mmCIF file of the N, C-alpha and C atoms, coordinates in Angstrom:
data_MODEL
# 
_entry.id   MODEL 
# 
loop_
_atom_site.group_PDB 
_atom_site.id 
_atom_site.type_symbol 
_atom_site.label_atom_id 
_atom_site.label_alt_id 
_atom_site.label_comp_id 
_atom_site.label_asym_id 
_atom_site.label_entity_id 
_atom_site.label_seq_id 
_atom_site.pdbx_PDB_ins_code 
_atom_site.Cartn_x 
_atom_site.Cartn_y 
_atom_site.Cartn_z 
_atom_site.occupancy 
_atom_site.B_iso_or_equiv 
_atom_site.pdbx_formal_charge 
_atom_site.auth_seq_id 
_atom_site.auth_comp_id 
_atom_site.auth_asym_id 
_atom_site.auth_atom_id 
_atom_site.pdbx_PDB_model_num 
ATOM 1   N N  . MET A 1 1  ? -9.103  -44.457 -32.927 1.00 0.00 ? 1  MET A N  1 
ATOM 2   C CA . MET A 1 1  ? -10.134 -45.067 -33.731 1.00 0.00 ? 1  MET A CA 1 
ATOM 3   C C  . MET A 1 1  ? -11.463 -44.376 -33.427 1.00 0.00 ? 1  MET A C  1 
ATOM 4   N N  . SER A 1 2  ? -12.244 -44.144 -34.448 1.00 0.00 ? 2  SER A N  1 
ATOM 5   C CA . SER A 1 2  ? -13.513 -43.457 -34.257 1.00 0.00 ? 2  SER A CA 1 
ATOM 6   C C  . SER A 1 2  ? -14.528 -44.367 -33.582 1.00 0.00 ? 2  SER A C  1 
ATOM 7   N N  . GLN A 1 3  ? -15.422 -43.762 -32.830 1.00 0.00 ? 3  GLN A N  1 
ATOM 8   C CA . GLN A 1 3  ? -16.413 -44.511 -32.072 1.00 0.00 ? 3  GLN A CA 1 
ATOM 9   C C  . GLN A 1 3  ? -17.595 -44.922 -32.946 1.00 0.00 ? 3  GLN A C  1 
ATOM 10  N N  . GLY A 1 4  ? -17.891 -44.179 -34.002 1.00 0.00 ? 4  GLY A N  1 
ATOM 11  C CA . GLY A 1 4  ? -19.071 -44.465 -34.804 1.00 0.00 ? 4  GLY A CA 1 
ATOM 12  C C  . GLY A 1 4  ? -20.278 -43.786 -34.166 1.00 0.00 ? 4  GLY A C  1 
ATOM 13  N N  . THR A 1 5  ? -21.451 -44.273 -34.431 1.00 0.00 ? 5  THR A N  1 
ATOM 14  C CA . THR A 1 5  ? -22.648 -43.711 -33.840 1.00 0.00 ? 5  THR A CA 1 
ATOM 15  C C  . THR A 1 5  ? -23.251 -44.714 -32.873 1.00 0.00 ? 5  THR A C  1 
ATOM 16  N N  . LYS A 1 6  ? -24.290 -44.298 -32.152 1.00 0.00 ? 6  LYS A N  1 
ATOM 17  C CA . LYS A 1 6  ? -24.945 -45.207 -31.216 1.00 0.00 ? 6  LYS A CA 1 
ATOM 18  C C  . LYS A 1 6  ? -25.558 -46.400 -31.944 1.00 0.00 ? 6  LYS A C  1 
ATOM 19  N N  . LYS A 1 7  ? -26.101 -46.135 -33.109 1.00 0.00 ? 7  LYS A N  1 
ATOM 20  C CA . LYS A 1 7  ? -26.830 -47.177 -33.824 1.00 0.00 ? 7  LYS A CA 1 
ATOM 21  C C  . LYS A 1 7  ? -25.905 -48.247 -34.411 1.00 0.00 ? 7  LYS A C  1 
ATOM 22  N N  . VAL A 1 8  ? -24.811 -47.841 -35.034 1.00 0.00 ? 8  VAL A N  1 
ATOM 23  C CA . VAL A 1 8  ? -23.957 -48.806 -35.715 1.00 0.00 ? 8  VAL A CA 1 
ATOM 24  C C  . VAL A 1 8  ? -22.680 -49.136 -34.950 1.00 0.00 ? 8  VAL A C  1 
ATOM 25  N N  . GLY A 1 9  ? -22.348 -48.371 -33.919 1.00 0.00 ? 9  GLY A N  1 
ATOM 26  C CA . GLY A 1 9  ? -21.178 -48.649 -33.096 1.00 0.00 ? 9  GLY A CA 1 
ATOM 27  C C  . GLY A 1 9  ? -19.876 -48.506 -33.850 1.00 0.00 ? 9  GLY A C  1 
ATOM 28  N N  . SER A 1 10 ? -18.957 -49.432 -33.635 1.00 0.00 ? 10 SER A N  1 
ATOM 29  C CA . SER A 1 10 ? -17.625 -49.341 -34.224 1.00 0.00 ? 10 SER A CA 1 
ATOM 30  C C  . SER A 1 10 ? -17.615 -49.587 -35.730 1.00 0.00 ? 10 SER A C  1 
ATOM 31  N N  . THR A 1 11 ? -18.706 -50.153 -36.268 1.00 0.00 ? 11 THR A N  1 
ATOM 32  C CA . THR A 1 11 ? -18.739 -50.419 -37.705 1.00 0.00 ? 11 THR A CA 1 
ATOM 33  C C  . THR A 1 11 ? -19.141 -49.186 -38.507 1.00 0.00 ? 11 THR A C  1 
ATOM 34  N N  . GLY A 1 12 ? -19.359 -48.068 -37.865 1.00 0.00 ? 12 GLY A N  1 
ATOM 35  C CA . GLY A 1 12 ? -19.675 -46.836 -38.560 1.00 0.00 ? 12 GLY A CA 1 
ATOM 36  C C  . GLY A 1 12 ? -18.543 -46.381 -39.459 1.00 0.00 ? 12 GLY A C  1 
ATOM 37  N N  . ARG A 1 13 ? -17.346 -46.860 -39.180 1.00 0.00 ? 13 ARG A N  1 
ATOM 38  C CA . ARG A 1 13 ? -16.191 -46.478 -39.997 1.00 0.00 ? 13 ARG A CA 1 
ATOM 39  C C  . ARG A 1 13 ? -16.270 -47.043 -41.412 1.00 0.00 ? 13 ARG A C  1 
ATOM 40  N N  . PHE A 1 14 ? -17.106 -48.080 -41.624 1.00 0.00 ? 14 PHE A N  1 
ATOM 41  C CA . PHE A 1 14 ? -17.245 -48.670 -42.944 1.00 0.00 ? 14 PHE A CA 1 
ATOM 42  C C  . PHE A 1 14 ? -18.228 -47.916 -43.832 1.00 0.00 ? 14 PHE A C  1 
ATOM 43  N N  . GLY A 1 15 ? -19.072 -47.077 -43.237 1.00 0.00 ? 15 GLY A N  1 
ATOM 44  C CA . GLY A 1 15 ? -20.059 -46.339 -44.009 1.00 0.00 ? 15 GLY A CA 1 
ATOM 45  C C  . GLY A 1 15 ? -21.038 -47.291 -44.681 1.00 0.00 ? 15 GLY A C  1 
ATOM 46  N N  . PRO A 1 16 ? -21.385 -47.053 -45.931 1.00 0.00 ? 16 PRO A N  1 
ATOM 47  C CA . PRO A 1 16 ? -22.348 -47.922 -46.610 1.00 0.00 ? 16 PRO A CA 1 
ATOM 48  C C  . PRO A 1 16 ? -21.712 -49.149 -47.277 1.00 0.00 ? 16 PRO A C  1 
ATOM 49  N N  . ARG A 1 17 ? -20.431 -49.359 -47.078 1.00 0.00 ? 17 ARG A N  1 
ATOM 50  C CA . ARG A 1 17 ? -19.742 -50.447 -47.776 1.00 0.00 ? 17 ARG A CA 1 
ATOM 51  C C  . ARG A 1 17 ? -19.967 -51.811 -47.112 1.00 0.00 ? 17 ARG A C  1 
ATOM 52  N N  . TYR A 1 18 ? -19.790 -52.852 -47.857 1.00 0.00 ? 18 TYR A N  1 
ATOM 53  C CA . TYR A 1 18 ? -19.726 -54.271 -47.453 1.00 0.00 ? 18 TYR A CA 1 
ATOM 54  C C  . TYR A 1 18 ? -21.063 -54.926 -47.135 1.00 0.00 ? 18 TYR A C  1 
ATOM 55  N N  . GLY A 1 19 ? -22.151 -54.216 -47.038 1.00 0.00 ? 19 GLY A N  1 
ATOM 56  C CA . GLY A 1 19 ? -23.448 -54.826 -46.772 1.00 0.00 ? 19 GLY A CA 1 
ATOM 57  C C  . GLY A 1 19 ? -23.758 -54.900 -45.289 1.00 0.00 ? 19 GLY A C  1 
ATOM 58  N N  . VAL A 1 20 ? -25.036 -54.873 -44.964 1.00 0.00 ? 20 VAL A N  1 
ATOM 59  C CA . VAL A 1 20 ? -25.459 -54.763 -43.575 1.00 0.00 ? 20 VAL A CA 1 
ATOM 60  C C  . VAL A 1 20 ? -25.167 -56.029 -42.772 1.00 0.00 ? 20 VAL A C  1 
ATOM 61  N N  . SER A 1 21 ? -25.311 -57.197 -43.362 1.00 0.00 ? 21 SER A N  1 
ATOM 62  C CA . SER A 1 21 ? -25.102 -58.429 -42.599 1.00 0.00 ? 21 SER A CA 1 
ATOM 63  C C  . SER A 1 21 ? -23.633 -58.607 -42.227 1.00 0.00 ? 21 SER A C  1 
ATOM 64  N N  . VAL A 1 22 ? -22.729 -58.240 -43.108 1.00 0.00 ? 22 VAL A N  1 
ATOM 65  C CA . VAL A 1 22 ? -21.299 -58.336 -42.811 1.00 0.00 ? 22 VAL A CA 1 
ATOM 66  C C  . VAL A 1 22 ? -20.927 -57.341 -41.713 1.00 0.00 ? 22 VAL A C  1 
ATOM 67  N N  . ARG A 1 23 ? -21.460 -56.126 -41.802 1.00 0.00 ? 23 ARG A N  1 
ATOM 68  C CA . ARG A 1 23 ? -21.160 -55.113 -40.774 1.00 0.00 ? 23 ARG A CA 1 
ATOM 69  C C  . ARG A 1 23 ? -21.704 -55.520 -39.418 1.00 0.00 ? 23 ARG A C  1 
ATOM 70  N N  . ARG A 1 24 ? -22.875 -56.137 -39.393 1.00 0.00 ? 24 ARG A N  1 
ATOM 71  C CA . ARG A 1 24 ? -23.438 -56.604 -38.113 1.00 0.00 ? 24 ARG A CA 1 
ATOM 72  C C  . ARG A 1 24 ? -22.574 -57.704 -37.505 1.00 0.00 ? 24 ARG A C  1 
ATOM 73  N N  . ARG A 1 25 ? -22.094 -58.614 -38.346 1.00 0.00 ? 25 ARG A N  1 
ATOM 74  C CA . ARG A 1 25 ? -21.250 -59.700 -37.861 1.00 0.00 ? 25 ARG A CA 1 
ATOM 75  C C  . ARG A 1 25 ? -19.940 -59.170 -37.290 1.00 0.00 ? 25 ARG A C  1 
ATOM 76  N N  . VAL A 1 26 ? -19.324 -58.225 -38.004 1.00 0.00 ? 26 VAL A N  1 
ATOM 77  C CA . VAL A 1 26 ? -18.079 -57.604 -37.530 1.00 0.00 ? 26 VAL A CA 1 
ATOM 78  C C  . VAL A 1 26 ? -18.329 -56.862 -36.234 1.00 0.00 ? 26 VAL A C  1 
ATOM 79  N N  . GLY A 1 27 ? -19.448 -56.150 -36.143 1.00 0.00 ? 27 GLY A N  1 
ATOM 80  C CA . GLY A 1 27 ? -19.782 -55.412 -34.931 1.00 0.00 ? 27 GLY A CA 1 
ATOM 81  C C  . GLY A 1 27 ? -19.943 -56.310 -33.727 1.00 0.00 ? 27 GLY A C  1 
ATOM 82  N N  . ALA A 1 28 ? -20.568 -57.474 -33.924 1.00 0.00 ? 28 ALA A N  1 
ATOM 83  C CA . ALA A 1 28 ? -20.758 -58.419 -32.825 1.00 0.00 ? 28 ALA A CA 1 
ATOM 84  C C  . ALA A 1 28 ? -19.423 -58.966 -32.328 1.00 0.00 ? 28 ALA A C  1 
ATOM 85  N N  . VAL A 1 29 ? -18.515 -59.291 -33.250 1.00 0.00 ? 29 VAL A N  1 
ATOM 86  C CA . VAL A 1 29 ? -17.200 -59.813 -32.862 1.00 0.00 ? 29 VAL A CA 1 
ATOM 87  C C  . VAL A 1 29 ? -16.389 -58.739 -32.152 1.00 0.00 ? 29 VAL A C  1 
ATOM 88  N N  . GLU A 1 30 ? -16.410 -57.502 -32.663 1.00 0.00 ? 30 GLU A N  1 
ATOM 89  C CA . GLU A 1 30 ? -15.639 -56.425 -32.041 1.00 0.00 ? 30 GLU A CA 1 
ATOM 90  C C  . GLU A 1 30 ? -16.168 -56.089 -30.656 1.00 0.00 ? 30 GLU A C  1 
ATOM 91  N N  . LYS A 1 31 ? -17.471 -56.122 -30.489 1.00 0.00 ? 31 LYS A N  1 
ATOM 92  C CA . LYS A 1 31 ? -18.041 -55.844 -29.171 1.00 0.00 ? 31 LYS A CA 1 
ATOM 93  C C  . LYS A 1 31 ? -17.616 -56.916 -28.163 1.00 0.00 ? 31 LYS A C  1 
ATOM 94  N N  . LYS A 1 32 ? -17.600 -58.157 -28.613 1.00 0.00 ? 32 LYS A N  1 
ATOM 95  C CA . LYS A 1 32 ? -17.231 -59.267 -27.740 1.00 0.00 ? 32 LYS A CA 1 
ATOM 96  C C  . LYS A 1 32 ? -15.738 -59.260 -27.406 1.00 0.00 ? 32 LYS A C  1 
ATOM 97  N N  . GLN A 1 33 ? -14.883 -58.865 -28.363 1.00 0.00 ? 33 GLN A N  1 
ATOM 98  C CA . GLN A 1 33 ? -13.447 -58.902 -28.124 1.00 0.00 ? 33 GLN A CA 1 
ATOM 99  C C  . GLN A 1 33 ? -12.981 -57.759 -27.228 1.00 0.00 ? 33 GLN A C  1 
ATOM 100 N N  . ARG A 1 34 ? -13.754 -56.666 -27.139 1.00 0.00 ? 34 ARG A N  1 
ATOM 101 C CA . ARG A 1 34 ? -13.316 -55.513 -26.354 1.00 0.00 ? 34 ARG A CA 1 
ATOM 102 C C  . ARG A 1 34 ? -13.813 -55.526 -24.917 1.00 0.00 ? 34 ARG A C  1 
ATOM 103 N N  . GLN A 1 35 ? -14.650 -56.490 -24.565 1.00 0.00 ? 35 GLN A N  1 
ATOM 104 C CA . GLN A 1 35 ? -15.138 -56.531 -23.192 1.00 0.00 ? 35 GLN A CA 1 
ATOM 105 C C  . GLN A 1 35 ? -14.139 -57.230 -22.282 1.00 0.00 ? 35 GLN A C  1 
ATOM 106 N N  . LYS A 1 36 ? -14.343 -57.135 -20.977 1.00 0.00 ? 36 LYS A N  1 
ATOM 107 C CA . LYS A 1 36 ? -13.447 -57.764 -20.005 1.00 0.00 ? 36 LYS A CA 1 
ATOM 108 C C  . LYS A 1 36 ? -13.952 -59.164 -19.680 1.00 0.00 ? 36 LYS A C  1 
ATOM 109 N N  . TYR A 1 37 ? -13.008 -60.066 -19.417 1.00 0.00 ? 37 TYR A N  1 
ATOM 110 C CA . TYR A 1 37 ? -13.326 -61.454 -19.116 1.00 0.00 ? 37 TYR A CA 1 
ATOM 111 C C  . TYR A 1 37 ? -12.742 -61.855 -17.771 1.00 0.00 ? 37 TYR A C  1 
ATOM 112 N N  . GLU A 1 38 ? -13.170 -63.004 -17.279 1.00 0.00 ? 38 GLU A N  1 
ATOM 113 C CA . GLU A 1 38 ? -12.709 -63.505 -15.983 1.00 0.00 ? 38 GLU A CA 1 
ATOM 114 C C  . GLU A 1 38 ? -11.323 -64.126 -16.108 1.00 0.00 ? 38 GLU A C  1 
ATOM 115 N N  . CYS A 1 39 ? -10.462 -63.789 -15.159 1.00 0.00 ? 39 CYS A N  1 
ATOM 116 C CA . CYS A 1 39 ? -9.097  -64.311 -15.141 1.00 0.00 ? 39 CYS A CA 1 
ATOM 117 C C  . CYS A 1 39 ? -9.096  -65.753 -14.645 1.00 0.00 ? 39 CYS A C  1 
ATOM 118 N N  . PRO A 1 40 ? -8.419  -66.669 -15.349 1.00 0.00 ? 40 PRO A N  1 
ATOM 119 C CA . PRO A 1 40 ? -8.354  -68.056 -14.880 1.00 0.00 ? 40 PRO A CA 1 
ATOM 120 C C  . PRO A 1 40 ? -7.460  -68.221 -13.657 1.00 0.00 ? 40 PRO A C  1 
ATOM 121 N N  . SER A 1 41 ? -6.638  -67.237 -13.374 1.00 0.00 ? 41 SER A N  1 
ATOM 122 C CA . SER A 1 41 ? -5.726  -67.320 -12.239 1.00 0.00 ? 41 SER A CA 1 
ATOM 123 C C  . SER A 1 41 ? -6.341  -66.748 -10.955 1.00 0.00 ? 41 SER A C  1 
ATOM 124 N N  . CYS A 1 42 ? -6.833  -65.502 -11.017 1.00 0.00 ? 42 CYS A N  1 
ATOM 125 C CA . CYS A 1 42 ? -7.337  -64.846 -9.808  1.00 0.00 ? 42 CYS A CA 1 
ATOM 126 C C  . CYS A 1 42 ? -8.854  -64.725 -9.784  1.00 0.00 ? 42 CYS A C  1 
ATOM 127 N N  . SER A 1 43 ? -9.537  -65.137 -10.811 1.00 0.00 ? 43 SER A N  1 
ATOM 128 C CA . SER A 1 43 ? -10.999 -65.145 -10.931 1.00 0.00 ? 43 SER A CA 1 
ATOM 129 C C  . SER A 1 43 ? -11.646 -63.765 -10.896 1.00 0.00 ? 43 SER A C  1 
ATOM 130 N N  . LYS A 1 44 ? -10.889 -62.704 -11.140 1.00 0.00 ? 44 LYS A N  1 
ATOM 131 C CA . LYS A 1 44 ? -11.470 -61.361 -11.237 1.00 0.00 ? 44 LYS A CA 1 
ATOM 132 C C  . LYS A 1 44 ? -11.823 -61.091 -12.695 1.00 0.00 ? 44 LYS A C  1 
ATOM 133 N N  . VAL A 1 45 ? -12.823 -60.265 -12.906 1.00 0.00 ? 45 VAL A N  1 
ATOM 134 C CA . VAL A 1 45 ? -13.221 -59.903 -14.263 1.00 0.00 ? 45 VAL A CA 1 
ATOM 135 C C  . VAL A 1 45 ? -12.373 -58.718 -14.680 1.00 0.00 ? 45 VAL A C  1 
ATOM 136 N N  . ASN A 1 46 ? -11.139 -59.003 -15.107 1.00 0.00 ? 46 ASN A N  1 
ATOM 137 C CA . ASN A 1 46 ? -10.183 -57.946 -15.404 1.00 0.00 ? 46 ASN A CA 1 
ATOM 138 C C  . ASN A 1 46 ? -9.243  -58.324 -16.546 1.00 0.00 ? 46 ASN A C  1 
ATOM 139 N N  . VAL A 1 47 ? -9.633  -59.257 -17.389 1.00 0.00 ? 47 VAL A N  1 
ATOM 140 C CA . VAL A 1 47 ? -8.782  -59.710 -18.489 1.00 0.00 ? 47 VAL A CA 1 
ATOM 141 C C  . VAL A 1 47 ? -9.160  -58.967 -19.763 1.00 0.00 ? 47 VAL A C  1 
ATOM 142 N N  . LYS A 1 48 ? -8.171  -58.396 -20.416 1.00 0.00 ? 48 LYS A N  1 
ATOM 143 C CA . LYS A 1 48 ? -8.393  -57.710 -21.691 1.00 0.00 ? 48 LYS A CA 1 
ATOM 144 C C  . LYS A 1 48 ? -7.478  -58.291 -22.755 1.00 0.00 ? 48 LYS A C  1 
ATOM 145 N N  . ARG A 1 49 ? -7.878  -58.134 -23.989 1.00 0.00 ? 49 ARG A N  1 
ATOM 146 C CA . ARG A 1 49 ? -7.110  -58.629 -25.127 1.00 0.00 ? 49 ARG A CA 1 
ATOM 147 C C  . ARG A 1 49 ? -5.956  -57.682 -25.403 1.00 0.00 ? 49 ARG A C  1 
ATOM 148 N N  . VAL A 1 50 ? -4.735  -58.207 -25.467 1.00 0.00 ? 50 VAL A N  1 
ATOM 149 C CA . VAL A 1 50 ? -3.543  -57.413 -25.745 1.00 0.00 ? 50 VAL A CA 1 
ATOM 150 C C  . VAL A 1 50 ? -3.313  -57.356 -27.248 1.00 0.00 ? 50 VAL A C  1 
ATOM 151 N N  . SER A 1 51 ? -3.305  -58.509 -27.893 1.00 0.00 ? 51 SER A N  1 
ATOM 152 C CA . SER A 1 51 ? -3.213  -58.601 -29.342 1.00 0.00 ? 51 SER A CA 1 
ATOM 153 C C  . SER A 1 51 ? -3.877  -59.910 -29.753 1.00 0.00 ? 51 SER A C  1 
ATOM 154 N N  . THR A 1 52 ? -3.719  -60.304 -30.994 1.00 0.00 ? 52 THR A N  1 
ATOM 155 C CA . THR A 1 52 ? -4.406  -61.486 -31.494 1.00 0.00 ? 52 THR A CA 1 
ATOM 156 C C  . THR A 1 52 ? -4.037  -62.730 -30.692 1.00 0.00 ? 52 THR A C  1 
ATOM 157 N N  . GLY A 1 53 ? -5.003  -63.253 -29.942 1.00 0.00 ? 53 GLY A N  1 
ATOM 158 C CA . GLY A 1 53 ? -4.810  -64.487 -29.189 1.00 0.00 ? 53 GLY A CA 1 
ATOM 159 C C  . GLY A 1 53 ? -4.077  -64.333 -27.880 1.00 0.00 ? 53 GLY A C  1 
ATOM 160 N N  . ILE A 1 54 ? -3.713  -63.124 -27.463 1.00 0.00 ? 54 ILE A N  1 
ATOM 161 C CA . ILE A 1 54 ? -2.990  -62.902 -26.216 1.00 0.00 ? 54 ILE A CA 1 
ATOM 162 C C  . ILE A 1 54 ? -3.842  -62.051 -25.292 1.00 0.00 ? 54 ILE A C  1 
ATOM 163 N N  . PHE A 1 55 ? -4.031  -62.533 -24.068 1.00 0.00 ? 55 PHE A N  1 
ATOM 164 C CA . PHE A 1 55 ? -4.871  -61.860 -23.086 1.00 0.00 ? 55 PHE A CA 1 
ATOM 165 C C  . PHE A 1 55 ? -4.074  -61.639 -21.812 1.00 0.00 ? 55 PHE A C  1 
ATOM 166 N N  . LYS A 1 56 ? -4.382  -60.547 -21.113 1.00 0.00 ? 56 LYS A N  1 
ATOM 167 C CA . LYS A 1 56 ? -3.643  -60.208 -19.898 1.00 0.00 ? 56 LYS A CA 1 
ATOM 168 C C  . LYS A 1 56 ? -4.596  -59.705 -18.835 1.00 0.00 ? 56 LYS A C  1 
ATOM 169 N N  . CYS A 1 57 ? -4.407  -60.178 -17.611 1.00 0.00 ? 57 CYS A N  1 
ATOM 170 C CA . CYS A 1 57 ? -5.182  -59.719 -16.466 1.00 0.00 ? 57 CYS A CA 1 
ATOM 171 C C  . CYS A 1 57 ? -4.511  -58.463 -15.920 1.00 0.00 ? 57 CYS A C  1 
ATOM 172 N N  . ASN A 1 58 ? -5.278  -57.394 -15.800 1.00 0.00 ? 58 ASN A N  1 
ATOM 173 C CA . ASN A 1 58 ? -4.728  -56.150 -15.288 1.00 0.00 ? 58 ASN A CA 1 
ATOM 174 C C  . ASN A 1 58 ? -4.575  -56.158 -13.778 1.00 0.00 ? 58 ASN A C  1 
ATOM 175 N N  . SER A 1 59 ? -5.132  -57.162 -13.118 1.00 0.00 ? 59 SER A N  1 
ATOM 176 C CA . SER A 1 59 ? -5.065  -57.255 -11.670 1.00 0.00 ? 59 SER A CA 1 
ATOM 177 C C  . SER A 1 59 ? -3.829  -58.016 -11.196 1.00 0.00 ? 59 SER A C  1 
ATOM 178 N N  . CYS A 1 60 ? -3.622  -59.226 -11.741 1.00 0.00 ? 60 CYS A N  1 
ATOM 179 C CA . CYS A 1 60 ? -2.514  -60.065 -11.278 1.00 0.00 ? 60 CYS A CA 1 
ATOM 180 C C  . CYS A 1 60 ? -1.401  -60.200 -12.318 1.00 0.00 ? 60 CYS A C  1 
ATOM 181 N N  . ASP A 1 61 ? -1.490  -59.502 -13.450 1.00 0.00 ? 61 ASP A N  1 
ATOM 182 C CA . ASP A 1 61 ? -0.510  -59.541 -14.531 1.00 0.00 ? 61 ASP A CA 1 
ATOM 183 C C  . ASP A 1 61 ? -0.322  -60.930 -15.138 1.00 0.00 ? 61 ASP A C  1 
ATOM 184 N N  . TYR A 1 62 ? -1.322  -61.800 -15.010 1.00 0.00 ? 62 TYR A N  1 
ATOM 185 C CA . TYR A 1 62 ? -1.284  -63.120 -15.630 1.00 0.00 ? 62 TYR A CA 1 
ATOM 186 C C  . TYR A 1 62 ? -1.555  -62.963 -17.116 1.00 0.00 ? 62 TYR A C  1 
ATOM 187 N N  . GLN A 1 63 ? -0.675  -63.520 -17.941 1.00 0.00 ? 63 GLN A N  1 
ATOM 188 C CA . GLN A 1 63 ? -0.812  -63.407 -19.392 1.00 0.00 ? 63 GLN A CA 1 
ATOM 189 C C  . GLN A 1 63 ? -0.933  -64.810 -19.976 1.00 0.00 ? 63 GLN A C  1 
ATOM 190 N N  . PHE A 1 64 ? -1.865  -64.974 -20.898 1.00 0.00 ? 64 PHE A N  1 
ATOM 191 C CA . PHE A 1 64 ? -2.079  -66.299 -21.468 1.00 0.00 ? 64 PHE A CA 1 
ATOM 192 C C  . PHE A 1 64 ? -2.561  -66.182 -22.907 1.00 0.00 ? 64 PHE A C  1 
ATOM 193 N N  . ALA A 1 65 ? -2.452  -67.296 -23.626 1.00 0.00 ? 65 ALA A N  1 
ATOM 194 C CA . ALA A 1 65 ? -2.911  -67.364 -25.016 1.00 0.00 ? 65 ALA A CA 1 
ATOM 195 C C  . ALA A 1 65 ? -4.228  -68.118 -25.056 1.00 0.00 ? 65 ALA A C  1 
ATOM 196 N N  . SER A 1 66 ? -5.101  -67.684 -25.957 1.00 0.00 ? 66 SER A N  1 
ATOM 197 C CA . SER A 1 66 ? -6.400  -68.330 -26.105 1.00 0.00 ? 66 SER A CA 1 
ATOM 198 C C  . SER A 1 66 ? -6.918  -68.063 -27.510 1.00 0.00 ? 66 SER A C  1 
ATOM 199 N N  . GLY A 1 67 ? -8.215  -67.921 -27.672 1.00 0.00 ? 67 GLY A N  1 
ATOM 200 C CA . GLY A 1 67 ? -8.799  -67.678 -28.981 1.00 0.00 ? 67 GLY A CA 1 
ATOM 201 C C  . GLY A 1 67 ? -8.344  -66.342 -29.562 1.00 0.00 ? 67 GLY A C  1 
ATOM 202 N N  . ALA A 1 68 ? -8.512  -66.178 -30.854 1.00 0.00 ? 68 ALA A N  1 
ATOM 203 C CA . ALA A 1 68 ? -8.024  -64.976 -31.525 1.00 0.00 ? 68 ALA A CA 1 
ATOM 204 C C  . ALA A 1 68 ? -8.746  -63.720 -31.069 1.00 0.00 ? 68 ALA A C  1 
ATOM 205 N N  . TYR A 1 69 ? -10.067 -63.797 -30.854 1.00 0.00 ? 69 TYR A N  1 
ATOM 206 C CA . TYR A 1 69 ? -10.831 -62.599 -30.544 1.00 0.00 ? 69 TYR A CA 1 
ATOM 207 C C  . TYR A 1 69 ? -11.307 -62.545 -29.100 1.00 0.00 ? 69 TYR A C  1 
ATOM 208 N N  . TYR A 1 70 ? -11.564 -63.693 -28.487 1.00 0.00 ? 70 TYR A N  1 
ATOM 209 C CA . TYR A 1 70 ? -11.984 -63.730 -27.087 1.00 0.00 ? 70 TYR A CA 1 
ATOM 210 C C  . TYR A 1 70 ? -11.521 -65.046 -26.481 1.00 0.00 ? 70 TYR A C  1 
ATOM 211 N N  . PRO A 1 71 ? -11.298 -65.067 -25.168 1.00 0.00 ? 71 PRO A N  1 
ATOM 212 C CA . PRO A 1 71 ? -10.792 -66.288 -24.534 1.00 0.00 ? 71 PRO A CA 1 
ATOM 213 C C  . PRO A 1 71 ? -11.797 -67.435 -24.643 1.00 0.00 ? 71 PRO A C  1 
ATOM 214 N N  . THR A 1 72 ? -11.296 -68.607 -24.918 1.00 0.00 ? 72 THR A N  1 
ATOM 215 C CA . THR A 1 72 ? -12.147 -69.774 -25.020 1.00 0.00 ? 72 THR A CA 1 
ATOM 216 C C  . THR A 1 72 ? -12.059 -70.562 -23.717 1.00 0.00 ? 72 THR A C  1 
ATOM 217 N N  . LYS A 1 73 ? -13.135 -71.235 -23.390 1.00 0.00 ? 73 LYS A N  1 
ATOM 218 C CA . LYS A 1 73 ? -13.163 -72.066 -22.172 1.00 0.00 ? 73 LYS A CA 1 
ATOM 219 C C  . LYS A 1 73 ? -12.635 -73.445 -22.525 1.00 0.00 ? 73 LYS A C  1 
ATOM 220 N N  . GLU A 1 74 ? -11.521 -73.803 -21.930 1.00 0.00 ? 74 GLU A N  1 
ATOM 221 C CA . GLU A 1 74 ? -10.956 -75.139 -22.148 1.00 0.00 ? 74 GLU A CA 1 
ATOM 222 C C  . GLU A 1 74 ? -11.219 -75.996 -20.939 1.00 0.00 ? 74 GLU A C  1 
ATOM 223 N N  . GLU A 1 75 ? -11.813 -77.145 -21.163 1.00 0.00 ? 75 GLU A N  1 
ATOM 224 C CA . GLU A 1 75 ? -12.170 -78.032 -20.053 1.00 0.00 ? 75 GLU A CA 1 
ATOM 225 C C  . GLU A 1 75 ? -11.532 -79.377 -20.198 1.00 0.00 ? 75 GLU A C  1 
# 
């Protein structure tokens, strides 16, 4: 997948299509879904999204289901 430019990030693949507000919204969600999160099992910041709603800790191999794009805090 192409990286895009510094200014538009991963949404550079859309070019001028879809409008700026939609591209900004998509960019914010993609940036949030690709970052690492804290593992509920070992508390290390090493959880990445495997596919839609499935997350896996690369440290302890703990796999769990949560939100579609990023893990949700359930209390």
